[in-house]
Every structure is written in C-alpha cells, then in structure tokens.
C-alpha positions, 0 to 999 in steps of 0.5 A: 475884218469883213476883208472886201468894200461894203459897196459893190463897184460904182458901174453896179451901183449907178444901176440901183434905183434911187429912194421912192424910185420903185413906188407902186412897184408891187413888191414881188416885183421889185428888184433886190440890188444888194443884199447883206446879212449876218448869221440868220439876218438879211437885208435885201436893198431895192433903192438906195440914196445919193449919199449911199447912206440910206436904202430901202428895202426888206429885212428879216432878222431870223424871225419871218413872221415880223419881217417887214419893208423900210428904211435902214442906214447902211452905215450904221449896219457896217459898222456894227459888231457884235461880240459873241461870248465864245470870243469872237465878233460877228459883222454884216456882210455883203452877199458878194455873189449876188445878182440882181433878181425880183424879190419873189425869186428871194421869198421861194 
C-alpha cells in the first residue's frame, strides 16, 4: 500500500544515534534523522533503538500546543491504518525526501 520501505537503507540507519545517545543535547540542536507523516500528523525521530522498534523523537498530531517529545513504537506506527468515511485508507508514510537537519529547522 505504501510503495516504499518503512526504513531507509542500512547505511543511513547506521548514522542514527541509539536510544539515550542525545541526552543532554538541547532540543533545537538535536538532529532529526527520520520524518513520518499522515495528514496533519508528524513524527520526527532523533534516536532509534537497536531493534528499530522503539524511537525517541517529537510528535505533533495536528495541534502544536499539544505536541511533545517521547517514545513511539515504529512498528505500531507502520501498521496503523485509518479508514476514511469516503472509503479510502490512510497509512503513515516515511518522508522519502528527508535529509537530517537540526530540530530548530523543523520548527521554522
């Protein structure tokens, strides 16, 4: 349904810090390595667990006032399907054109 891989290639993933590796780095200085989205919802990933299941990042589910940092199970996110009343299904996508940037650039 997605038409592309959920994760980028191994070479790219090797550069993503493991969980807790960016502790102490100010939020705006953290590098966003992956971006996932659907509709007005966005997930930005700073760190990725060894099993590539658990990620730490920042999520905005359509309301910036309620956006927050935290952990997300990327396998659950990948498997999420929302059936629209009009008859089509929405899935979370990986931003295929994403390049790593400091989080400050995302907030602009």
